Backbone of each chain as ProteinMPNN parsed JSONL, in Angstrom:
{"seq_chain_A": "MSELYPQVAFNADGLVPVIVQQYDTREVLMLAWMNETSLQLTLTEGRAVYWSRSRKELWRKGDTSGHTQAVHAVSYDCDGDTLLMLVDQTGAACHTGSRTCFDDRFLPLTSGAAS", "coords_chain_A": {"N_chain_A": [[106.823, 113.583, 119.498], [106.437, 111.919, 116.374], [107.489, 113.461, 113.461], [107.305, 112.559, 110.866], [105.438, 110.499, 111.037], [102.842, 111.204, 112.508], [100.649, 109.834, 113.321], [101.511, 107.697, 114.705], [102.366, 106.497, 117.868], [105.24, 106.448, 119.101], [107.186, 104.842, 121.636], [108.863, 105.719, 124.792], [111.415, 104.992, 124.199], [111.497, 105.47, 121.57], [110.342, 103.591, 119.968], [108.023, 101.294, 118.378], [105.782, 98.573, 118.773], [105.325, 95.898, 116.427], [102.984, 93.87, 115.057], [103.27, 91.041, 113.145], [101.814, 89.593, 110.417], [100.936, 86.911, 108.305], [99.672, 87.56, 105.155], [97.696, 86.105, 103.728], [97.061, 83.577, 104.926], [96.65, 84.447, 107.45], [98.181, 83.746, 109.657], [99.807, 84.589, 112.696], [103.005, 85.727, 112.675], [105.192, 86.806, 114.101], [106.369, 89.146, 116.626], [107.782, 92.303, 116.285], [109.956, 95.205, 116.494], [109.865, 98.654, 115.591], [111.671, 101.658, 114.815], [111.36, 105.143, 113.911], [112.862, 105.456, 111.563], [113.169, 102.803, 110.593], [110.527, 102.205, 110.071], [109.964, 104.049, 108.039], [111.732, 103.105, 106.049], [110.638, 100.575, 105.655], [108.115, 101.239, 104.602], [108.799, 102.573, 102.261], [110.435, 100.837, 100.872], [108.953, 98.559, 100.757], [109.491, 96.261, 102.048], [110.145, 94.409, 104.966], [111.717, 96.146, 107.547], [113.271, 96.254, 110.592], [113.891, 97.425, 114.007], [116.477, 96.246, 115.8], [116.402, 95.405, 119.069], [118.215, 94.083, 120.671], [120.655, 94.13, 119.292], [120.797, 96.764, 118.775], [120.478, 98.105, 116.292], [119.523, 98.782, 112.857], [117.543, 96.296, 111.286], [117.389, 94.475, 108.657], [115.155, 92.473, 107.67], [115.833, 89.215, 106.743], [118.204, 89.602, 105.415], [120.376, 88.086, 106.226], [119.314, 85.489, 106.407], [117.786, 85.141, 104.172], [115.108, 85.031, 104.423], [112.938, 86.969, 103.709], [110.407, 89.554, 104.07], [107.728, 90.547, 102.262], [105.915, 93.477, 102.071], [102.471, 93.945, 102.509], [100.481, 95.544, 103.705], [100.22, 98.125, 106.155], [98.922, 98.914, 109.221], [97.704, 101.03, 111.892], [96.842, 101.082, 115.369], [93.961, 101.941, 117.467], [95.003, 103.587, 119.464], [97.332, 104.282, 118.341], [99.668, 103.134, 119.159], [100.557, 100.644, 118.439], [101.485, 98.643, 115.661], [100.094, 96.84, 112.902], [101.147, 94.599, 110.594], [100.763, 93.302, 107.44], [102.187, 90.716, 105.649], [104.019, 88.96, 103.05], [105.553, 86.159, 103.733], [108.717, 84.854, 103.087], [109.834, 81.636, 103.37], [110.892, 80.667, 106.643], [109.632, 82.51, 109.392], [110.8, 82.661, 111.867], [113.883, 82.745, 113.659], [114.652, 80.317, 114.567], [113.996, 78.579, 112.64], [111.424, 77.791, 112.478], [108.123, 78.136, 111.128], [106.52, 80.186, 112.31], [107.099, 82.384, 115.133], [105.767, 81.381, 117.249], [105.322, 78.714, 117.387], [103.984, 75.915, 118.822], [104.418, 76.408, 121.605], [103.002, 76.37, 124.405], [101.206, 77.815, 127.157], [99.84, 76.346, 130.052], [96.339, 76.152, 130.329], [94.421, 76.407, 133.144], [91.86, 76.65, 133.761], [88.454, 75.514, 133.124], [88.121, 74.327, 129.845], [87.664, 76.752, 127.275], [84.626, 77.168, 125.528]], "CA_chain_A": [[105.948, 113.067, 118.433], [107.101, 111.715, 115.109], [107.048, 114.405, 112.416], [106.964, 111.794, 109.672], [104.255, 109.66, 111.274], [102.169, 111.708, 113.713], [99.619, 108.854, 113.719], [102.144, 106.612, 115.467], [102.859, 106.896, 119.179], [106.461, 105.74, 119.495], [107.343, 104.882, 123.106], [109.923, 106.574, 125.312], [112.647, 104.593, 123.531], [111.377, 105.768, 120.147], [109.988, 102.342, 119.282], [106.627, 100.854, 118.378], [105.701, 97.137, 118.461], [104.689, 95.574, 115.162], [102.488, 92.508, 114.912], [103.517, 90.661, 111.764], [100.835, 88.569, 110.083], [100.919, 86.446, 106.922], [98.492, 88.26, 104.605], [96.633, 85.238, 103.208], [96.631, 82.558, 105.917], [96.425, 85.176, 108.714], [99.037, 83.317, 110.752], [100.669, 85.589, 113.325], [104.357, 85.21, 112.488], [106.155, 87.324, 115.079], [106.295, 90.557, 117.032], [109.066, 92.963, 116.18], [109.873, 96.616, 116.88], [110.386, 99.619, 114.625], [111.772, 103.076, 115.108], [110.825, 105.927, 112.787], [113.647, 105.184, 110.356], [112.862, 101.479, 110.046], [109.18, 102.295, 109.51], [110.072, 104.74, 106.765], [112.365, 102.179, 105.083], [109.655, 99.528, 105.358], [107.041, 101.759, 103.726], [109.314, 102.991, 100.973], [111.038, 99.698, 100.168], [107.98, 97.472, 100.652], [110.133, 95.101, 102.625], [110.187, 94.655, 106.4], [112.962, 96.552, 108.208], [112.964, 96.475, 112.006], [114.946, 97.84, 114.889], [116.878, 95.151, 116.702], [116.645, 95.932, 120.399], [119.401, 93.449, 121.247], [121.872, 94.589, 118.608], [120.685, 98.233, 118.681], [120.751, 98.526, 114.929], [118.494, 98.425, 111.874], [117.555, 94.866, 111.023], [116.69, 94.297, 107.402], [114.734, 91.085, 107.816], [116.133, 88.306, 105.642], [119.516, 89.844, 104.801], [121.233, 86.954, 106.547], [118.623, 84.211, 106.238], [117.01, 85.054, 102.917], [113.692, 84.947, 104.751], [112.423, 88.328, 103.649], [108.961, 89.748, 104.204], [107.19, 91.552, 101.362], [104.87, 94.163, 102.827], [101.208, 94.178, 101.815], [99.743, 96.645, 104.303], [100.586, 98.475, 107.522], [97.92, 99.735, 109.874], [97.992, 101.385, 113.28], [95.655, 100.811, 116.191], [93.155, 103.078, 117.937], [95.873, 104.463, 120.251], [98.536, 104.564, 117.574], [100.892, 102.631, 119.81], [100.895, 99.314, 117.907], [101.266, 98.473, 114.226], [99.794, 95.507, 112.373], [101.698, 94.571, 109.246], [100.488, 92.109, 106.647], [103.343, 90.454, 104.786], [104.17, 87.631, 102.463], [106.801, 85.655, 104.344], [109.504, 83.832, 102.407], [110.444, 80.676, 104.285], [110.568, 80.707, 108.061], [109.696, 83.832, 110.033], [111.559, 82.582, 113.128], [115.315, 82.426, 113.518], [114.829, 78.907, 114.915], [113.634, 77.784, 111.47], [109.984, 77.529, 112.505], [107.324, 79.036, 110.307], [106.237, 81.347, 113.131], [107.828, 82.397, 116.411], [104.876, 80.922, 118.325], [104.978, 77.311, 117.131], [103.98, 74.844, 119.825], [104.898, 76.784, 122.952], [101.759, 76.743, 125.057], [101.086, 77.89, 128.61], [98.668, 75.542, 130.386], [95.111, 76.739, 130.863], [93.97, 75.563, 134.253], [90.404, 76.776, 133.862], [87.768, 74.651, 132.198], [88.387, 74.795, 128.476], [86.675, 77.629, 126.664], [83.795, 76.416, 124.574]], "C_chain_A": [[106.717, 112.95, 117.132], [106.57, 112.72, 114.079], [106.597, 113.666, 111.168], [105.636, 111.051, 109.827], [103.554, 110.088, 112.553], [101.061, 110.774, 114.192], [100.18, 107.814, 114.706], [102.732, 107.153, 116.766], [104.071, 106.012, 119.534], [106.636, 105.882, 121.014], [108.567, 105.733, 123.499], [111.265, 106.239, 124.668], [112.609, 104.857, 122.018], [110.956, 104.57, 119.321], [108.485, 102.071, 119.337], [106.614, 99.359, 118.057], [104.895, 96.898, 117.19], [104.283, 94.106, 115.155], [102.593, 92.139, 113.45], [102.672, 89.421, 111.428], [100.951, 88.215, 108.615], [99.6, 86.895, 106.29], [97.358, 87.326, 104.198], [96.133, 84.226, 104.234], [96.247, 83.183, 107.247], [97.158, 84.57, 109.904], [99.736, 84.525, 111.355], [102.08, 85.017, 113.333], [105.284, 85.579, 113.633], [105.728, 88.692, 115.56], [107.688, 91.149, 116.909], [108.863, 94.458, 116.519], [110.45, 97.485, 115.775], [110.619, 100.973, 115.295], [111.287, 103.84, 113.863], [111.55, 105.601, 111.475], [113.293, 103.818, 109.755], [111.456, 101.466, 109.477], [109.216, 102.973, 108.14], [110.691, 103.825, 105.689], [111.392, 101.08, 104.674], [108.615, 100.02, 104.367], [107.546, 102.132, 102.337], [109.896, 101.835, 100.178], [110.029, 98.57, 99.963], [108.52, 96.161, 101.174], [110.383, 95.387, 104.103], [111.615, 95.0, 106.863], [112.594, 96.9, 109.646], [114.124, 97.156, 112.703], [115.244, 96.683, 115.82], [117.215, 95.749, 118.073], [117.893, 95.334, 121.023], [120.686, 93.985, 120.604], [121.92, 96.114, 118.47], [121.095, 98.722, 117.303], [119.581, 98.156, 114.023], [118.657, 96.963, 111.492], [116.697, 94.658, 109.78], [116.356, 92.801, 107.301], [115.06, 90.269, 106.572], [117.497, 88.539, 105.02], [120.47, 88.697, 105.056], [120.587, 85.651, 106.12], [118.001, 84.038, 104.861], [115.513, 85.065, 103.157], [113.062, 86.331, 104.854], [110.906, 88.35, 103.816], [108.54, 90.882, 103.268], [105.95, 92.166, 102.012], [103.615, 94.384, 101.971], [100.429, 95.354, 102.384], [100.257, 96.872, 105.726], [99.472, 99.333, 108.096], [98.317, 99.992, 111.324], [96.694, 101.277, 114.079], [95.033, 102.106, 116.713], [93.984, 104.072, 118.75], [97.121, 104.88, 119.482], [99.801, 103.966, 118.141], [101.239, 101.195, 119.433], [100.617, 99.33, 116.415], [100.905, 97.02, 113.939], [100.259, 95.523, 110.924], [101.403, 93.235, 108.591], [101.631, 91.912, 105.648], [103.167, 89.133, 104.062], [105.556, 87.141, 102.866], [107.449, 84.637, 103.408], [110.124, 82.928, 103.456], [109.967, 80.864, 105.717], [110.618, 82.126, 108.586], [110.675, 83.806, 111.205], [113.008, 82.184, 112.867], [115.599, 80.957, 113.888], [114.525, 78.001, 113.703], [112.162, 77.433, 111.44], [109.256, 78.556, 111.622], [106.969, 80.316, 111.047], [107.03, 81.262, 114.427], [106.998, 81.817, 117.56], [104.549, 79.421, 118.222], [105.107, 76.451, 118.383], [104.618, 75.181, 121.152], [103.712, 77.288, 123.729], [101.911, 76.851, 126.577], [99.799, 77.12, 128.97], [97.512, 76.389, 130.907], [94.612, 75.837, 131.975], [92.491, 75.729, 134.505], [89.797, 75.653, 133.046], [88.033, 75.209, 130.802], [87.269, 75.713, 128.006], [85.872, 76.829, 125.651], [84.115, 76.844, 123.162]], "O_chain_A": [[107.559, 113.795, 116.825], [105.363, 112.818, 113.855], [105.648, 114.07, 110.496], [104.829, 110.978, 108.901], [103.66, 109.409, 113.574], [100.585, 110.894, 115.321], [99.437, 107.152, 115.431], [103.487, 108.126, 116.77], [103.932, 104.973, 120.179], [106.28, 106.905, 121.597], [109.206, 106.366, 122.658], [112.151, 107.09, 124.594], [113.541, 104.523, 121.287], [111.184, 104.533, 118.112], [107.778, 102.554, 120.222], [107.346, 98.912, 117.174], [103.919, 97.596, 116.911], [105.128, 93.214, 115.237], [102.061, 92.848, 112.595], [102.793, 88.368, 112.054], [101.054, 89.101, 107.767], [98.529, 86.633, 106.838], [96.188, 87.694, 104.302], [94.927, 84.039, 104.393], [95.601, 82.544, 108.077], [96.8, 84.848, 111.049], [100.21, 85.395, 110.623], [102.33, 83.963, 113.917], [106.076, 84.751, 114.085], [104.841, 89.321, 114.983], [108.662, 90.56, 117.377], [107.747, 94.9, 116.791], [111.408, 97.1, 115.105], [109.888, 101.381, 116.197], [110.857, 103.23, 112.883], [110.927, 105.487, 110.42], [113.135, 103.697, 108.541], [111.208, 100.778, 108.487], [108.57, 102.517, 107.198], [110.215, 103.788, 104.554], [111.324, 100.698, 103.506], [108.271, 99.322, 103.413], [106.815, 102.021, 101.353], [109.857, 101.845, 98.948], [110.22, 97.719, 99.095], [108.062, 95.086, 100.788], [110.792, 96.494, 104.455], [112.57, 94.265, 106.611], [111.719, 97.731, 109.892], [115.171, 97.428, 112.115], [114.367, 96.203, 116.538], [118.182, 96.496, 118.218], [118.565, 95.992, 121.817], [121.671, 94.257, 121.29], [122.947, 96.683, 118.097], [121.929, 99.616, 117.156], [118.751, 97.319, 114.378], [119.775, 96.458, 111.389], [115.467, 94.663, 109.836], [117.187, 91.989, 106.894], [114.612, 90.597, 105.473], [117.921, 87.753, 104.173], [121.288, 88.367, 104.198], [121.247, 84.796, 105.53], [117.722, 82.917, 104.435], [114.73, 85.104, 102.208], [112.705, 86.795, 105.937], [110.227, 87.328, 103.718], [108.942, 92.031, 103.453], [105.048, 91.449, 102.447], [103.682, 94.93, 100.87], [99.784, 96.088, 101.635], [100.673, 95.935, 106.408], [99.119, 100.364, 107.523], [99.14, 99.282, 111.902], [95.597, 101.371, 113.528], [95.513, 103.206, 116.439], [93.702, 105.27, 118.732], [97.877, 105.739, 119.936], [100.896, 104.256, 117.659], [102.122, 100.593, 120.043], [99.653, 99.94, 115.954], [101.345, 96.101, 114.63], [99.821, 96.353, 110.128], [101.746, 92.177, 109.117], [101.989, 92.824, 104.903], [102.311, 88.314, 104.395], [106.579, 87.644, 102.402], [106.806, 83.675, 102.988], [110.854, 83.392, 104.332], [108.804, 81.177, 105.97], [111.542, 82.874, 108.266], [111.31, 84.817, 111.504], [113.305, 81.393, 111.972], [116.659, 80.425, 113.56], [114.774, 76.796, 113.75], [111.692, 76.835, 110.472], [109.723, 79.676, 111.413], [107.095, 81.409, 110.496], [107.563, 80.209, 114.777], [107.458, 81.765, 118.7], [103.63, 78.925, 118.875], [106.197, 76.284, 118.93], [105.283, 74.343, 121.76], [103.429, 78.486, 123.73], [102.645, 76.083, 127.198], [98.792, 77.234, 128.272], [97.678, 77.224, 131.796], [94.406, 74.64, 131.77], [91.918, 75.045, 135.352], [90.508, 74.921, 132.358], [88.152, 76.42, 130.616], [86.093, 75.49, 128.295], [86.394, 75.923, 125.001], [83.523, 76.329, 122.213]]}, "seq_chain_B": "MSELYPQVAFNADGLVPVIVQQYDTREVLMLAWMNETSLQLTLTEGRAVYWSRSRKELWRKGDTSGHTQAVHAVSYDCDGDTLLMLVDQTGAACHTGSRTCFDDRFLPLTSGAAS", "coords_chain_B": {"N_chain_B": [[113.234, 87.101, 137.064], [110.218, 85.397, 136.375], [108.726, 83.437, 138.826], [106.463, 81.911, 138.68], [106.023, 81.7, 135.923], [108.451, 80.832, 134.287], [108.992, 80.596, 131.617], [108.313, 82.933, 130.465], [109.474, 86.082, 129.532], [109.199, 88.715, 131.213], [109.237, 92.282, 130.892], [111.344, 95.1, 131.949], [109.496, 96.568, 133.362], [107.933, 94.617, 134.349], [106.121, 93.557, 132.578], [104.498, 91.976, 129.758], [103.941, 91.94, 126.262], [100.855, 91.118, 124.631], [99.555, 89.552, 121.935], [96.389, 89.534, 120.627], [94.152, 87.369, 119.232], [91.404, 86.455, 117.252], [90.079, 83.249, 117.55], [88.965, 81.64, 115.494], [88.47, 83.081, 113.046], [90.914, 84.226, 112.812], [91.443, 86.919, 112.861], [93.445, 89.669, 113.913], [92.918, 91.158, 116.895], [93.74, 93.04, 118.87], [96.471, 94.569, 120.702], [97.642, 93.961, 123.917], [98.74, 94.276, 127.355], [100.246, 92.25, 129.874], [100.877, 91.613, 133.335], [102.485, 89.41, 135.712], [100.473, 88.608, 137.506], [98.054, 89.187, 136.118], [98.337, 87.445, 133.999], [98.27, 85.012, 135.313], [95.63, 85.087, 136.342], [94.223, 85.142, 133.952], [94.846, 82.595, 132.878], [93.795, 80.904, 134.782], [91.145, 81.648, 135.051], [90.233, 81.571, 132.487], [89.526, 83.698, 131.028], [90.17, 86.818, 129.533], [92.409, 88.863, 131.233], [94.012, 91.869, 131.71], [96.855, 94.107, 132.156], [96.392, 97.406, 132.753], [98.176, 99.918, 131.394], [97.802, 102.639, 131.379], [95.945, 103.185, 133.422], [97.141, 101.876, 135.444], [96.351, 99.439, 136.682], [94.741, 96.229, 137.246], [92.893, 94.934, 134.554], [90.022, 93.751, 133.784], [88.956, 92.509, 131.079], [86.051, 93.582, 129.534], [84.463, 93.955, 131.738], [83.288, 96.451, 132.037], [82.227, 96.965, 129.47], [81.017, 94.636, 128.677], [82.15, 93.216, 126.698], [83.672, 90.629, 126.678], [86.463, 88.289, 126.598], [86.825, 85.014, 125.838], [89.181, 82.617, 126.615], [91.095, 80.622, 124.452], [93.633, 79.577, 123.879], [97.034, 80.072, 124.93], [100.128, 81.077, 123.878], [103.746, 81.335, 123.903], [106.52, 83.161, 122.519], [109.585, 82.473, 120.667], [111.584, 83.82, 122.07], [110.347, 84.211, 124.405], [109.327, 86.648, 125.065], [106.974, 87.692, 124.127], [103.459, 87.16, 124.036], [100.975, 85.131, 122.458], [97.601, 85.088, 122.17], [94.771, 83.209, 121.71], [91.401, 83.874, 121.325], [87.826, 83.926, 121.979], [86.004, 86.465, 120.981], [83.557, 88.451, 122.438], [81.347, 90.599, 120.949], [82.633, 93.87, 120.255], [86.154, 94.255, 120.05], [87.515, 96.589, 120.396], [87.641, 99.689, 122.198], [86.497, 101.734, 120.852], [84.339, 100.705, 119.649], [84.734, 99.341, 117.373], [85.242, 96.245, 115.61], [87.916, 95.275, 115.647], [91.012, 96.672, 116.921], [92.387, 97.708, 114.834], [90.989, 98.571, 112.673], [90.8, 99.853, 109.505], [92.864, 101.821, 109.519], [95.321, 102.888, 107.894], [98.776, 103.118, 107.011], [100.424, 104.84, 104.399], [101.832, 102.969, 101.77], [104.653, 103.637, 100.006], [106.23, 102.396, 98.254], [106.39, 100.349, 95.219], [103.475, 98.383, 94.907], [103.314, 95.382, 96.823], [103.442, 92.16, 95.391]], "CA_chain_B": [[112.512, 86.047, 136.356], [108.947, 85.011, 136.995], [108.739, 82.084, 139.408], [105.288, 81.19, 138.174], [106.113, 81.481, 134.473], [109.84, 81.04, 133.873], [109.074, 80.645, 130.15], [107.946, 84.259, 129.993], [110.443, 87.146, 129.85], [108.57, 90.0, 131.477], [110.213, 93.361, 130.691], [111.816, 95.788, 133.161], [108.313, 97.016, 134.092], [107.178, 93.449, 134.764], [105.003, 93.373, 131.647], [104.749, 91.282, 128.492], [102.877, 92.241, 125.29], [100.014, 89.997, 124.277], [98.811, 89.688, 120.678], [95.103, 88.902, 120.845], [93.662, 86.945, 117.923], [90.149, 85.669, 117.249], [90.585, 81.887, 117.335], [88.476, 80.975, 114.277], [88.691, 83.883, 111.836], [92.312, 84.653, 112.852], [91.611, 88.377, 112.941], [94.15, 90.236, 115.045], [91.949, 92.068, 117.519], [94.357, 94.11, 119.66], [97.638, 94.247, 121.505], [97.485, 94.396, 125.288], [99.892, 93.941, 128.196], [99.964, 91.507, 131.105], [101.9, 91.32, 134.329], [102.381, 88.014, 136.137], [99.163, 88.367, 138.127], [96.984, 89.144, 135.124], [98.509, 86.196, 133.242], [97.757, 83.913, 136.159], [94.162, 85.179, 136.361], [93.749, 84.769, 132.627], [94.975, 81.155, 132.693], [92.952, 80.172, 135.723], [89.736, 81.971, 134.844], [89.868, 81.332, 131.093], [88.969, 84.95, 130.523], [91.287, 87.755, 129.41], [92.652, 89.896, 132.218], [95.234, 92.553, 131.314], [97.332, 95.193, 133.005], [96.211, 98.705, 132.081], [99.338, 100.769, 131.635], [97.357, 104.021, 131.634], [95.298, 103.266, 134.741], [98.005, 101.165, 136.391], [95.57, 98.498, 137.475], [94.246, 95.076, 136.516], [91.823, 95.326, 133.626], [89.273, 92.544, 133.459], [88.367, 92.915, 129.799], [84.613, 93.365, 129.37], [83.698, 94.248, 132.963], [82.469, 97.645, 131.775], [81.564, 96.937, 128.15], [80.409, 93.338, 128.362], [82.867, 92.603, 125.57], [84.66, 89.723, 127.252], [87.227, 87.426, 125.696], [87.027, 83.659, 126.345], [90.529, 82.223, 126.178], [91.229, 79.286, 123.877], [95.028, 79.104, 124.003], [98.046, 81.097, 125.121], [101.477, 80.571, 123.602], [104.826, 82.325, 124.005], [107.365, 83.074, 121.339], [110.923, 81.865, 120.776], [112.348, 84.54, 123.099], [109.53, 84.302, 125.62], [109.003, 88.033, 125.412], [105.677, 88.065, 123.577], [102.457, 86.091, 124.078], [99.912, 85.104, 121.453], [96.442, 84.52, 122.835], [93.586, 82.977, 120.883], [90.203, 84.112, 122.155], [86.542, 84.137, 121.315], [85.634, 87.829, 121.369], [82.144, 88.87, 122.432], [81.171, 91.989, 120.504], [83.771, 94.629, 119.743], [87.381, 94.21, 120.853], [88.048, 97.94, 120.587], [86.791, 100.568, 123.004], [85.792, 102.631, 119.948], [83.182, 99.994, 119.12], [85.112, 98.57, 116.175], [85.525, 94.83, 115.856], [89.312, 95.186, 116.059], [91.649, 97.986, 117.141], [93.173, 98.062, 113.648], [90.097, 98.762, 111.538], [90.845, 100.948, 108.523], [93.829, 102.895, 109.79], [96.486, 102.437, 107.124], [99.887, 103.988, 106.64], [100.608, 104.671, 102.956], [103.03, 102.339, 101.219], [105.102, 104.454, 98.884], [106.907, 101.518, 97.302], [105.456, 99.659, 94.367], [102.675, 97.457, 95.718], [103.798, 94.012, 96.859], [102.607, 91.314, 94.526]], "C_chain_B": [[111.254, 85.685, 137.128], [109.041, 83.602, 137.535], [107.579, 81.257, 138.853], [105.447, 80.799, 136.721], [107.533, 81.754, 133.992], [110.018, 81.083, 132.357], [108.893, 82.058, 129.632], [108.962, 85.297, 130.474], [109.69, 88.448, 130.014], [109.654, 91.098, 131.357], [110.549, 94.046, 132.017], [110.648, 96.324, 133.998], [107.457, 95.854, 134.575], [106.021, 93.114, 133.838], [105.46, 92.596, 130.406], [103.605, 91.642, 127.53], [102.16, 90.967, 124.862], [99.281, 90.327, 122.977], [97.509, 88.897, 120.846], [94.445, 88.64, 119.497], [92.374, 86.143, 118.088], [90.486, 84.26, 116.772], [90.146, 81.278, 116.009], [88.761, 81.785, 113.01], [90.15, 84.322, 111.713], [92.5, 86.157, 112.69], [92.507, 88.739, 114.116], [93.282, 91.332, 115.644], [92.618, 93.28, 118.172], [95.71, 93.63, 120.193], [97.383, 94.785, 122.911], [98.708, 93.931, 126.081], [99.433, 93.199, 129.431], [101.166, 91.585, 132.041], [101.672, 89.868, 134.794], [101.001, 87.697, 136.712], [98.053, 88.295, 137.089], [97.111, 87.911, 134.256], [97.967, 85.02, 134.039], [96.222, 83.913, 136.204], [93.577, 84.733, 135.024], [93.762, 83.236, 132.445], [94.051, 80.367, 133.619], [91.456, 80.434, 135.523], [89.279, 81.675, 133.42], [89.217, 82.546, 130.447], [90.079, 85.994, 130.569], [91.296, 88.786, 130.506], [93.996, 90.522, 131.881], [95.701, 93.489, 132.427], [97.147, 96.482, 132.201], [97.397, 99.597, 132.416], [98.926, 102.196, 131.927], [96.752, 104.166, 133.032], [96.114, 102.61, 135.837], [97.19, 100.247, 137.323], [95.173, 97.309, 136.608], [93.01, 95.503, 135.718], [91.156, 94.025, 133.165], [88.427, 92.874, 132.232], [86.881, 92.574, 129.749], [83.797, 93.676, 130.613], [82.783, 95.451, 132.775], [81.601, 97.465, 130.529], [80.758, 95.671, 127.909], [81.147, 92.569, 127.276], [84.025, 91.731, 126.056], [85.381, 88.906, 126.176], [87.435, 86.075, 126.385], [88.308, 83.113, 125.748], [90.54, 80.797, 125.655], [92.636, 78.731, 124.015], [95.935, 80.307, 124.189], [99.406, 80.472, 124.804], [102.481, 81.691, 123.729], [105.792, 82.109, 122.871], [108.753, 82.543, 121.686], [111.784, 82.522, 121.851], [111.588, 84.636, 124.402], [109.096, 85.709, 125.957], [107.744, 88.589, 124.761], [104.719, 86.889, 123.738], [101.486, 86.269, 122.895], [98.724, 84.404, 122.094], [95.28, 84.414, 121.854], [92.352, 83.074, 121.764], [88.941, 84.007, 121.285], [86.007, 85.462, 121.843], [84.118, 88.005, 121.328], [82.086, 90.324, 122.002], [82.449, 92.596, 119.982], [84.975, 94.462, 120.645], [87.804, 95.605, 121.246], [87.077, 98.806, 121.375], [86.063, 101.6, 122.106], [84.522, 101.997, 119.383], [83.483, 99.217, 117.861], [85.404, 97.118, 116.576], [86.956, 94.608, 116.32], [89.866, 96.592, 116.261], [92.392, 98.481, 115.915], [92.299, 98.393, 112.438], [90.399, 100.027, 110.745], [91.725, 102.125, 108.908], [95.157, 102.501, 109.131], [97.532, 103.537, 106.983], [100.157, 103.781, 105.143], [101.937, 103.99, 102.624], [103.448, 103.154, 99.996], [105.933, 103.655, 97.894], [105.891, 101.035, 96.279], [104.722, 98.641, 95.233], [103.343, 96.084, 95.674], [102.859, 93.161, 96.009], [101.755, 90.403, 95.39]], "O_chain_B": [[111.234, 85.671, 138.359], [109.39, 82.673, 136.807], [107.713, 80.061, 138.596], [105.057, 79.702, 136.32], [107.794, 82.781, 133.365], [111.046, 81.54, 131.859], [109.269, 82.361, 128.5], [109.269, 85.379, 131.663], [109.554, 89.211, 129.058], [110.822, 90.872, 131.675], [110.09, 93.62, 133.077], [110.79, 96.515, 135.206], [106.385, 96.063, 135.142], [105.056, 92.47, 134.247], [106.642, 92.571, 130.062], [102.44, 91.651, 127.928], [102.758, 89.897, 124.746], [98.486, 91.266, 122.924], [97.544, 87.711, 121.174], [94.211, 89.563, 118.717], [92.273, 85.27, 118.95], [91.103, 84.087, 115.72], [90.881, 80.47, 115.442], [89.237, 81.238, 112.016], [90.582, 84.743, 110.64], [93.608, 86.614, 112.411], [92.352, 88.183, 115.203], [92.953, 92.313, 114.977], [92.134, 94.405, 118.049], [96.036, 92.444, 120.138], [96.958, 95.928, 123.075], [99.597, 93.275, 125.539], [98.365, 93.479, 129.975], [102.315, 91.619, 131.601], [100.763, 89.194, 134.31], [100.434, 86.641, 136.435], [97.192, 87.42, 137.175], [96.098, 87.371, 133.81], [97.289, 84.146, 133.498], [95.595, 82.857, 136.115], [92.565, 84.034, 134.976], [92.808, 82.659, 131.923], [93.584, 79.285, 133.265], [90.618, 79.572, 135.784], [88.082, 81.543, 133.166], [88.472, 82.443, 129.473], [90.843, 86.049, 131.533], [90.316, 89.505, 130.699], [95.004, 89.823, 131.773], [95.058, 93.642, 133.466], [97.685, 96.621, 131.102], [97.598, 99.981, 133.568], [99.628, 102.902, 132.652], [97.013, 105.142, 133.735], [95.817, 102.768, 137.021], [97.321, 100.279, 138.547], [95.259, 97.373, 135.382], [92.206, 96.321, 136.165], [91.653, 93.314, 132.291], [87.338, 93.438, 132.336], [86.499, 91.413, 129.903], [82.568, 93.664, 130.56], [81.66, 95.481, 133.278], [80.409, 97.77, 130.533], [79.904, 95.641, 127.023], [80.814, 91.424, 126.971], [85.196, 92.059, 125.866], [84.963, 88.847, 125.02], [88.134, 85.994, 127.394], [88.503, 83.139, 124.533], [90.062, 79.876, 126.318], [92.809, 77.534, 124.245], [95.666, 81.401, 123.692], [99.785, 79.46, 125.394], [102.119, 82.866, 123.67], [105.882, 81.013, 122.319], [109.047, 82.213, 122.835], [112.616, 81.861, 122.472], [112.133, 85.098, 125.405], [108.547, 85.942, 127.034], [107.472, 89.788, 124.825], [105.128, 85.737, 123.59], [101.226, 87.375, 122.42], [98.833, 83.252, 122.514], [94.864, 85.403, 121.249], [92.27, 82.438, 122.815], [88.994, 84.002, 120.055], [85.608, 85.567, 123.003], [83.48, 87.739, 120.31], [82.709, 91.185, 122.623], [83.255, 91.92, 119.341], [84.847, 94.518, 121.868], [88.39, 95.798, 122.311], [85.859, 98.68, 121.244], [85.125, 102.258, 122.555], [83.728, 102.666, 118.722], [82.62, 98.518, 117.33], [85.76, 96.822, 117.717], [87.2, 93.856, 117.264], [89.266, 97.576, 115.827], [92.972, 99.567, 115.945], [92.795, 98.487, 111.315], [90.266, 101.138, 111.259], [91.381, 103.28, 108.658], [96.003, 101.857, 109.752], [97.211, 104.719, 106.854], [100.12, 102.645, 104.671], [103.0, 104.37, 103.115], [102.665, 103.33, 99.063], [106.299, 104.155, 96.83], [104.691, 101.265, 96.427], [105.29, 98.103, 96.183], [103.867, 95.668, 94.641], [101.656, 93.412, 95.926], [100.977, 89.606, 94.866]]}, "name": "protein", "num_of_chains": 2, "seq": "MSELYPQVAFNADGLVPVIVQQYDTREVLMLAWMNETSLQLTLTEGRAVYWSRSRKELWRKGDTSGHTQAVHAVSYDCDGDTLLMLVDQTGAACHTGSRTCFDDRFLPLTSGAASMSELYPQVAFNADGLVPVIVQQYDTREVLMLAWMNETSLQLTLTEGRAVYWSRSRKELWRKGDTSGHTQAVHAVSYDCDGDTLLMLVDQTGAACHTGSRTCFDDRFLPLTSGAAS"}
């Protein structure tokens, strides 16, 4: 259990998924992961800092791209195993240059369309 | 790699996280997990079906509570390792009875407030 954040249930790898949402438009921008240190940095700096699972290092969002995220609020869910973070995104959230990481990539629904 | 959904990068446990968002208000309701079978059922039935990691079984959302989720769209992110699903939520998304799983559980920001 995290001593700093006992509310948060980090997984076996010491990570928690973070849903990142633009605070005003409510667009879902991306999903990223934090360890305890990156969460602490995020809360104290007011700027999103993640854990890069591919590079296995802290990832201060925007250091390379300039596309920083100013943090407005961080909440945890009923199980404590997911965070929801409201941010103000500068520029593109996605490394592809898209506003969000979910732009125009749909899986086909084969059921009748929901009403 | 999934033969049915090569766009989706299921993790080592065969699961992918799904951000669930109310299609009209854009509230983030919850994060859940799907395996290939639950994704296929979701897309063909037009109703959210997840994989319960705690019970290790398919979880047809709402079978017990009546709080079903009608699926409007499912998209995958730039890496294919996260899904974003727009739904129309009947009743409460959270098993606690709250509208969302993130209601009023905030971590304190110790930085100056973001503007």
